[in-house]
KOLDRENTI-723123 format. One record per residue: z, x, y of N, C-alpha, C, O in turn. Coordinates in steps of 0.1 Angstrom, whole numbers, padded with zeros to 4 digits, always signed. Atoms other than C-alpha are relative to their C-alpha. Layout:
<zafis>
ZXYZXYZXYZXY...
</zafis>
This chain:
<zafis>
+0011+0000-0009-0134+0103-0223+0004+0006+0013+0015+0005+0017-0002-0007-0013-0138+0121-0190-0004-0009+0012-0016-0015+0011+0003+0008-0011-0137+0102-0157+0003+0008+0013+0013+0015+0013-0003-0006-0013-0140+0115-0121+0002-0011+0010-0007-0019+0012-0003+0010-0009-0123+0093-0096+0005+0006+0013+0011+0017+0013-0004-0004-0013-0117+0096-0059+0014-0005+0003+0016-0017+0004-0014+0004-0003-0079+0096-0051+0004+0007+0012+0004+0019+0013-0004-0006-0013-0067+0101-0016-0010+0010+0006-0006+0020+0012+0010-0008-0006-0100+0115-0006-0005+0012-0008-0014+0020-0003+0004-0012+0008-0103+0141-0033-0004-0005-0014+0002-0014-0020+0004+0004+0014-0121+0139-0067+0010+0006-0010+0015+0017-0009-0009-0004+0011-0099+0141-0098-0008-0003-0013-0011-0015-0015+0005+0003+0013-0114+0145-0132+0011+0000-0011+0019+0009-0012-0011+0003+0010-0092+0131-0160-0006-0003-0013-0017-0009-0014+0004+0003+0014-0095+0129-0197+0010-0011-0005+0022-0008-0007-0008+0012+0004-0082+0094-0207-0009-0011-0005-0021-0011-0003+0008+0011+0005-0093+0063-0225-0003-0009+0012+0005-0010+0021+0005+0008-0011-0112+0039-0202+0009-0012+0003+0010-0017+0014-0008+0011-0002-0087+0011-0208+0015+0004+0005+0023-0004+0006-0013-0005-0005-0057+0033-0196+0002-0006+0014-0007-0004+0023-0003+0005-0013-0041+0016-0166+0001+0012+0010+0006+0023+0007+0000-0010-0010-0046+0036-0134+0014+0005+0003+0015+0017+0007-0014-0004-0003-0008+0036-0129+0003+0013-0009+0009+0022-0003-0004-0011+0009-0004+0060-0159-0009+0012+0002-0004+0023+0001+0009-0011-0003-0034+0081-0149+0006+0007+0013+0007+0019+0013-0006-0006-0012-0018+0086-0114+0013+0007-0003+0014+0019+0001-0013-0006+0003+0017+0093-0127+0000+0011-0010+0005+0022-0007-0002-0010+0011+0013+0111-0160-0011+0010-0001-0009+0021-0006+0011-0009+0002-0021+0127-0158-0002+0009+0013-0003+0021+0012+0002-0007-0012-0025+0136-0121+0013+0005+0007+0013+0015+0014-0013-0004-0005+0011+0138-0111+0004-0007+0014+0013-0002+0021-0003+0008-0012+0012+0112-0082+0011-0010-0004+0008-0020-0009-0011+0009+0005+0047+0097-0089+0004-0010+0010+0014-0018+0007-0004+0010-0010+0049+0076-0057-0003-0014-0004+0004-0023+0000+0004+0014+0005+0032+0046-0074+0010-0003-0012+0010+0005-0022-0011+0003+0010+0060+0030-0094-0004-0010-0011-0012-0019-0008+0001+0010+0011+0061+0011-0127+0011-0010+0002+0023-0006+0004-0010+0010-0001+0079-0022-0123+0000-0009-0012+0009-0008-0020+0000+0010+0010+0070-0050-0146-0011+0002-0011-0010-0002-0022+0011-0002+0009+0037-0039-0162-0009-0012-0002-0018-0011-0010+0008+0012+0001+0022-0073-0157-0006-0004+0013-0012-0015+0014+0006+0003-0013+0011-0072-0121+0008-0010+0008+0002-0016+0018-0008+0011-0006+0039-0096-0110+0009+0005+0011+0013-0003+0020-0011-0004-0009+0063-0074-0090-0006+0008+0012+0001+0009+0022+0006-0007-0011+0039-0053-0068+0005+0014+0002+0000+0021+0011-0005-0014-0001+0058-0020-0073-0012+0010-0001-0011+0021+0004+0011-0009+0003+0025-0004-0085-0012-0001+0009-0023+0004+0006+0012+0003-0009+0003-0015-0056-0006+0013+0006+0001+0022+0011+0008-0011-0006-0024+0009-0046-0012-0007+0008-0012-0019+0008+0012+0006-0006-0056+0004-0026-0012+0005-0007-0013+0017-0011+0013-0003+0006-0090+0003-0042-0010-0004+0010-0012-0016+0012+0009+0002-0011-0116+0006-0015+0007-0009+0011+0001-0018+0017-0008+0007-0010-0089-0006+0009+0007-0012-0003+0015-0017+0005-0006+0013+0004-0079-0037-0009+0012+0003-0010+0011+0012-0018-0011-0002+0009-0045-0039-0026-0004-0004-0014-0010-0014-0017+0002+0002+0014-0046-0037-0064+0012+0004-0008+0019+0013-0004-0012-0004+0008-0020-0035-0091-0005+0010-0010-0013+0008-0019+0004-0012+0008-0023-0001-0108+0003-0002-0015-0003+0004-0023-0004+0002+0014-0006-0014-0139-0010-0008-0008-0010-0008-0020+0010+0008+0007-0034-0038-0146-0014+0005+0002-0024+0000-0004+0014-0005-0003-0064-0018-0133-0004+0011-0010+0002+0022-0010+0004-0010+0010-0082+0000-0161-0007+0011+0007-0015+0009+0016+0007-0012-0006-0094+0035-0153-0015-0002+0001-0021+0002+0011+0015+0002+0000-0130+0026-0163-0005-0009+0011-0017-0009+0014+0004+0009-0011-0131-0001-0136-0001+0006+0014-0007+0000+0023+0000-0007-0014-0127+0024-0107-0014+0004+0004-0018+0002+0015+0014-0005-0003-0161+0040-0109+0000+0009+0012+0008+0019+0013+0001-0008-0012-0170+0054-0075+0009-0005+0011+0009+0000+0022-0009+0005-0010-0145+0033-0056+0011+0009+0004+0016+0017-0005-0010-0009-0005-0119+0051-0035+0014-0006-0003+0016-0018+0000-0013+0004+0003-0083+0049-0046+0009+0007+0011+0008+0019+0013-0010-0006-0009-0055+0054-0020+0014-0004-0006+0016-0015-0010-0013+0002+0005-0019+0058-0031+0010+0002+0012+0006+0006+0023-0010-0001-0010+0014+0059-0012+0000+0014+0006+0004+0016+0018-0001-0014-0005+0011+0097-0009-0010+0002+0012-0008+0011+0020+0010-0002-0010-0019+0093+0015-0001-0012+0010-0009-0011+0020+0001+0012-0008-0014+0058+0031+0003+0003+0015-0002-0003+0024-0004-0003-0014+0002+0074+0062-0011+0008+0008-0009+0011+0019+0011-0007-0007-0031+0092+0070-0008-0010+0008-0016-0006+0017+0007+0010-0007-0044+0059+0083+0009-0005+0012+0021-0004+0011-0008+0005-0012-0034+0044+0117+0010-0011-0005+0021-0011-0001-0008+0011+0005-0021+0012+0100+0011+0005-0008+0023+0000-0007-0010-0006+0009-0002+0032+0074+0011+0007+0008+0022+0006+0005-0009-0007-0008+0014+0054+0100+0009-0010+0008+0022-0008+0008-0008+0010-0007+0025+0023+0120+0010-0007-0009+0021-0009-0006-0009+0007+0010+0039+0006+0089+0011+0010-0004+0023+0005-0004-0010-0009+0004+0058+0037+0078+0011+0002+0011+0023+0002+0009-0009-0002-0011+0073+0042+0113+0009-0013+0002+0021-0012+0004-0007+0013-0001+0083+0005+0115+0010-0002-0012+0021-0007-0010-0009+0001+0012+0098+0007+0080+0013+0008+0003+0024+0003+0000-0011-0008-0003+0121+0034+0092+0008-0006+0012+0020-0007+0011-0007+0005-0012+0129+0018+0126+0008-0013-0004+0018-0015+0001-0007+0012+0005+0138-0015+0108+0010+0002-0011+0016-0008-0016-0009-0004+0011+0158+0003+0081-0003-0010-0012+0007-0015-0017+0004+0009+0011+0139-0017+0054+0006+0005-0013+0010-0003-0021-0003-0005+0014+0147+0006+0025+0015-0001-0003+0023+0003+0005-0014-0001+0006+0178+0001+0004-0001+0008-0012+0000+0021-0011+0002-0008+0012+0172+0012-0032-0013+0008+0000-0013+0019-0005+0013-0007-0001+0136+0021-0024-0010-0002-0011-0021+0003-0009+0009+0001+0011+0121+0013-0057-0013-0007+0003-0024-0003-0002+0012+0008-0003+0097-0013-0045-0008+0004+0012-0019-0001+0015+0005-0003-0013+0089+0003-0012-0014+0006+0000-0021+0002+0010+0014-0005+0000+0057+0022-0021-0010-0012-0001-0020-0013+0006+0008+0012+0001+0042-0011-0032+0000-0009+0012-0010-0014+0016-0001+0008-0012+0055-0030-0002-0008+0006+0011-0015-0001+0018+0007-0007-0011+0041-0004+0022-0015-0001-0002-0022-0003+0007+0015+0000+0002+0007-0004+0005-0005-0015+0003-0016-0016+0009+0004+0014-0003+0005-0043+0007+0001-0002+0015-0009-0009+0020-0001+0002-0015+0017-0043+0043-0011+0007+0007-0016+0002+0017+0011-0007-0007-0008-0017+0053-0013-0007-0002-0021-0008+0008+0013+0008+0003-0037-0036+0036+0000-0012+0009-0011-0016+0014-0001+0012-0008-0025-0067+0055-0004+0004+0014-0013-0003+0020+0003-0003-0014-0026-0050+0089-0015+0005+0002-0020+0003+0013+0014-0004-0001-0060-0035+0082-0009-0012+0000-0019-0013+0008+0009+0012+0001-0075-0069+0073+0004-0010+0011-0005-0018+0015-0005+0010-0010-0054-0089+0099+0010+0008+0009+0022+0008+0007-0008-0008-0009-0041-0068+0128+0011-0007+0007+0021-0001+0012-0010+0007-0007-0020-0096+0142+0004-0012-0009+0002-0024-0005-0003+0011+0009-0007-0117+0113+0012-0009+0005+0021-0004+0011-0012+0009-0003+0016-0147+0117+0010+0002-0011+0008+0009-0021-0010-0001+0010+0048-0150+0098-0004-0006-0013-0001+0000-0024+0005+0006+0012+0031-0173+0073-0010+0009-0007-0010+0010-0019+0010-0009+0006+0003-0148+0068+0007+0012-0006+0003+0017-0016-0008-0011+0006+0028-0120+0063+0006-0004-0013+0005+0003-0023-0006+0005+0012+0047-0141+0038-0010-0001-0012-0007+0002-0023+0011+0002+0011+0015-0149+0019-0004+0013-0005-0006+0015-0017+0005-0014+0005+0003-0113+0018+0010+0007-0007+0006+0015-0016-0011-0008+0007+0036-0100+0007+0006-0007-0012+0015-0002-0018-0006+0009+0010+0044-0128-0018-0001+0007-0014+0008+0003-0022+0001-0007+0013+0033-0106-0047+0009+0012-0002+0008+0019-0012-0009-0012+0000+0058-0079-0039+0015-0005+0000+0019-0011+0009-0014+0004+0002+0094-0084-0052+0009+0012+0005+0006+0023+0002-0010-0010-0004+0123-0066-0035+0013-0005-0006+0019-0015-0003-0012+0003+0007+0153-0066-0057+0012+0000+0009+0022-0007+0006-0011-0001-0010+0175-0058-0027+0000-0011+0010+0009-0013+0018+0002+0011-0008+0162-0088-0008-0002+0003+0015+0004-0004+0024+0002-0004-0014+0151-0070+0024-0012-0007+0006-0018-0001+0015+0012+0007-0005+0124-0096+0031+0000-0002+0015-0011-0001+0021+0000+0002-0015+0135-0103+0067-0003+0013+0007-0010+0013+0017+0003-0013-0006+0134-0066+0075-0014+0004-0002-0021+0010+0006+0014-0003+0003+0100-0063+0058-0009-0007+0010-0018-0001+0016+0008+0008-0009+0086-0091+0079+0002+0006+0015-0008+0007+0022-0002-0005-0013+0102-0076+0111-0008+0013+0002-0013+0016+0012+0007-0012-0001+0087-0042+0103-0015-0002+0001-0022+0005+0008+0015+0003-0001+0052-0057+0098-0003-0005+0014-0013-0001+0020+0002+0005-0014+0055-0075+0131+0001+0012+0010-0008+0013+0019-0001-0012-0009+0066-0042+0148-0012+0008-0001-0017+0013+0009+0012-0008+0002+0037-0023+0133-0012-0007+0006-0021+0000+0011+0011+0007-0006+0013-0050+0144+0000+0001+0015-0010+0004+0021-0001-0001-0014+0026-0049+0179-0003+0014+0005-0009+0016+0016+0002-0014-0004+0024-0011+0180-0015+0003+0000-0020+0012+0006+0014-0002+0001-0013-0014+0172-0008-0008+0011-0020-0006+0012+0006+0007-0010-0021-0037+0201-0003+0009+0012+0006+0017+0015+0003-0008-0011-0038-0021+0231+0010-0003+0012+0014-0015+0013-0009+0003-0012-0015-0017+0262-0007-0009+0010-0019-0008+0012+0006+0009-0010-0021-0044+0288-0004+0008+0012+0002+0017+0016+0005-0007-0012-0042-0034+0317+0006-0006+0013+0009-0018+0013-0005+0005-0012-0029-0037+0352-0012-0005+0009-0023-0005+0004+0010+0006-0008-0048-0053+0381-0012+0010+0003-0023+0005+0006+0010-0010-0003-0067-0020+0387-0008+0003-0012-0018+0011-0011+0008-0003+0012-0079-0019+0351+0005+0011-0008+0000+0015-0018-0006-0012+0007-0057+0010+0340+0010-0005-0010+0016-0016-0009-0010+0004+0011-0037+0008+0308+0013+0005+0003+0023+0003-0005
</zafis>
């Protein structure tokens, strides 16, 4: 069957069965290899994408469920303000070790900052709990999210009202 889906702001027409996980459509049909296969059961978060801005597990999301909703992958997350800040903070905090989980981690962290621009540590831990890092960089991930959140806050105004 043929489906046209919006990925990273562009329409893509694909021929695939409706129950095909979006992960395989992205990787094998369209060629976006940034979204990773981890567990295939939605437990590790490596395959996290955004569907209409909300994090979703691409390994569990059937192609037919996308319809007209917008899909964003790691290849385009940096086009948003929150995504740019997350990516910059990831580098500044040296989060990446092996890197395998990082696309999913970045996608979840970006969705968190969009929905909650100033999350507490508990809110960060809760939002990121579905993403497993085999290298254990959780403290750096939290620090990077805090840094990205701080970078999004407006500069304090002085007594004259100037930023």
